[in-house]
LOFIDO-478257 format. One line per field, with one value per residue (C-alpha): residue in three letters; x, y, z. Coordinates in pm, whole numbers, always signed. Example, Ala and Ser with C-alpha at 12.3 -4.5 7.8 and 13.67 -1.06 7.14 Angstrom:
% LOFIDO-478257
res	(ALA | SER)
xx	(+1230 | +1367)
yy	(-450 | -106)
zz	(+780 | +714)
***
This chain:
% LOFIDO-478257
res	(MET | SER | VAL | ALA | ASP | SER | THR | THR | VAL | ARG | LEU | GLU | ARG | THR | PHE | GLU | ALA | ARG | ALA | GLN | ASP | VAL | PHE | ASP | ALA | TRP | THR | ASN | PRO | GLU | VAL | LEU | ARG | ARG | TRP | TRP | ALA | VAL | ASN | PRO | ALA | GLY | ARG | THR | PRO | VAL | ALA | GLU | VAL | ASP | LEU | ARG | VAL | GLY | GLY | SER | TYR | ARG | LEU | SER | MET | GLU | ASP | PRO | ASP | ALA | GLY | THR | VAL | ARG | THR | VAL | ARG | GLY | ARG | TYR | ARG | GLU | VAL | ARG | ARG | PRO | GLU | ARG | LEU | VAL | TYR | SER | TRP | CYS | TRP | GLU | GLU | GLY | GLU | GLY | ARG | THR | GLY | HIS | GLU | SER | THR | VAL | THR | VAL | GLU | PHE | LEU | GLY | GLU | GLY | GLU | ARG | THR | THR | VAL | VAL | LEU | GLU | HIS | SER | ASP | LEU | GLU | SER | PRO | GLU | SER | ARG | ASP | ARG | HIS | ARG | HIS | GLY | TRP | GLU | ALA | CYS | LEU | GLU | MET | LEU | ARG | ALA | ARG | ILE | PHE | ALA | THR | ALA | PRO | GLN | ALA | SER)
xx	(+18488 | +18851 | +18999 | +19170 | +18845 | +18656 | +18970 | +18999 | +18808 | +18883 | +18715 | +18728 | +18650 | +18772 | +18777 | +18853 | +19172 | +19534 | +19694 | +19900 | +19652 | +19468 | +19811 | +19856 | +19544 | +19585 | +19920 | +19934 | +19810 | +19640 | +19421 | +19367 | +19204 | +18924 | +18815 | +18907 | +18591 | +18317 | +18016 | +17890 | +17991 | +18293 | +18577 | +18969 | +19206 | +19498 | +19674 | +19986 | +20194 | +20561 | +20593 | +20896 | +20895 | +20922 | +20818 | +20464 | +20137 | +19854 | +19554 | +19231 | +18854 | +18586 | +18203 | +18042 | +17697 | +17799 | +18062 | +18378 | +18705 | +18872 | +19237 | +19391 | +19823 | +20083 | +20432 | +20502 | +20563 | +20622 | +20573 | +20618 | +20415 | +20175 | +20096 | +20101 | +20096 | +20072 | +20077 | +20053 | +19725 | +19640 | +19352 | +19479 | +19288 | +19400 | +19701 | +19928 | +19757 | +19729 | +19452 | +19512 | +19770 | +19617 | +19734 | +19630 | +19722 | +19674 | +19694 | +19626 | +19530 | +19589 | +19457 | +19509 | +19312 | +19080 | +19205 | +19082 | +19186 | +19238 | +19205 | +19288 | +19264 | +19409 | +19463 | +19193 | +19035 | +18746 | +18467 | +18321 | +18591 | +18625 | +18219 | +18303 | +18636 | +18442 | +18153 | +18458 | +18682 | +18316 | +18220 | +18574 | +18648 | +18283 | +18413 | +18729 | +18449 | +18270 | +18531 | +18743 | +18689 | +18360 | +18334 | +18091 | +17787 | +17780 | +17606 | +17313)
yy	(-9811 | -9797 | -10072 | -10218 | -10230 | -10420 | -10720 | -10736 | -10906 | -10779 | -11032 | -11012 | -11284 | -11332 | -11630 | -11728 | -11918 | -11734 | -11663 | -11941 | -12187 | -11975 | -11977 | -12318 | -12396 | -12173 | -12389 | -12733 | -12980 | -13223 | -12959 | -12812 | -13136 | -13048 | -12731 | -12593 | -12614 | -12415 | -12562 | -12869 | -13144 | -13065 | -13202 | -13168 | -13445 | -13291 | -12990 | -12986 | -12696 | -12593 | -12376 | -12072 | -11817 | -11944 | -12247 | -12370 | -12457 | -12725 | -12733 | -12886 | -12899 | -13150 | -13057 | -13463 | -13307 | -13145 | -13387 | -13079 | -13127 | -12726 | -12664 | -12398 | -12370 | -12122 | -11967 | -11791 | -11448 | -11419 | -11621 | -11468 | -11653 | -11567 | -11339 | -11248 | -11451 | -11361 | -11601 | -11651 | -11804 | -11935 | -12213 | -12489 | -12548 | -12877 | -13043 | -12814 | -12489 | -12228 | -11964 | -11594 | -11540 | -11332 | -11257 | -11358 | -11134 | -11263 | -11085 | -11254 | -11002 | -11154 | -11050 | -11322 | -11598 | -11410 | -11367 | -11173 | -11273 | -10941 | -11162 | -10964 | -11138 | -10854 | -10863 | -11073 | -11084 | -10910 | -10819 | -11158 | -11276 | -11095 | -11194 | -11526 | -11502 | -11334 | -11574 | -11863 | -11770 | -11618 | -12015 | -12125 | -11847 | -12016 | -12426 | -12267 | -12133 | -12449 | -12712 | -12589 | -12315 | -12375 | -12333 | -12517 | -12363 | -12169 | -12267 | -12001)
zz	(+11115 | +11000 | +10752 | +11072 | +11240 | +10950 | +10915 | +11292 | +11568 | +11884 | +12229 | +12652 | +12831 | +13207 | +13319 | +13704 | +13713 | +13720 | +13406 | +13426 | +13379 | +13114 | +12911 | +12972 | +12878 | +12540 | +12450 | +12653 | +12365 | +12617 | +12708 | +12378 | +12261 | +12536 | +12448 | +12123 | +11883 | +11843 | +11903 | +12187 | +11959 | +11878 | +11951 | +11803 | +11647 | +11592 | +11844 | +11773 | +11980 | +11961 | +12185 | +12143 | +11912 | +11545 | +11644 | +11462 | +11572 | +11373 | +11542 | +11370 | +11491 | +11400 | +11362 | +11382 | +11274 | +11020 | +10944 | +10841 | +10990 | +10985 | +11048 | +11141 | +11129 | +11159 | +11386 | +11721 | +11693 | +12068 | +12308 | +12670 | +12947 | +13129 | +12943 | +12585 | +12247 | +11974 | +11635 | +11202 | +11113 | +10819 | +10780 | +10606 | +10229 | +10068 | +9869 | +10119 | +10001 | +10285 | +10267 | +10369 | +10658 | +10978 | +11263 | +11608 | +11952 | +12359 | +12623 | +12919 | +13228 | +13543 | +13915 | +14151 | +14093 | +13802 | +13433 | +13168 | +12816 | +12504 | +12174 | +11902 | +11549 | +11310 | +10945 | +10786 | +10387 | +10426 | +10670 | +10582 | +10688 | +11005 | +11077 | +11117 | +11289 | +11570 | +11539 | +11541 | +11879 | +12075 | +12026 | +12147 | +12442 | +12572 | +12479 | +12783 | +12997 | +12951 | +12945 | +13126 | +13376 | +13429 | +13827 | +14050 | +14196 | +14511 | +14777 | +14887)
***
């Protein structure tokens, strides 16, 4: 395993939706409030997005079971609707401090009514941080599928 691999998460998920709709779900504060969580009981009390290069975002996840709220923030480095987003990622640690800065790159590979999201979260602090972020991203992507892009069962 290379050093990059030990501090990078790379995931792919396919959604039954057009690329622009998946991109918008990732960048529209109203839609983010509906899915940005790591468990079904979770909610998003803060979703602020200034979608432009140099613009900032701030997202909070509330876990009512654990009684915690975690907030991440950063700046957009690249915005190409509906193909690609690149942004910095820092957890807020209280009293205006932030943690280690890493980078998230999201590609939206659309093919008609289906889109594959390729997410790469790089420059994480350690392999342990990579593993925690992998778990969190997998859970968030599942919430995106379940809360926004779940398809109705097809009649037989």
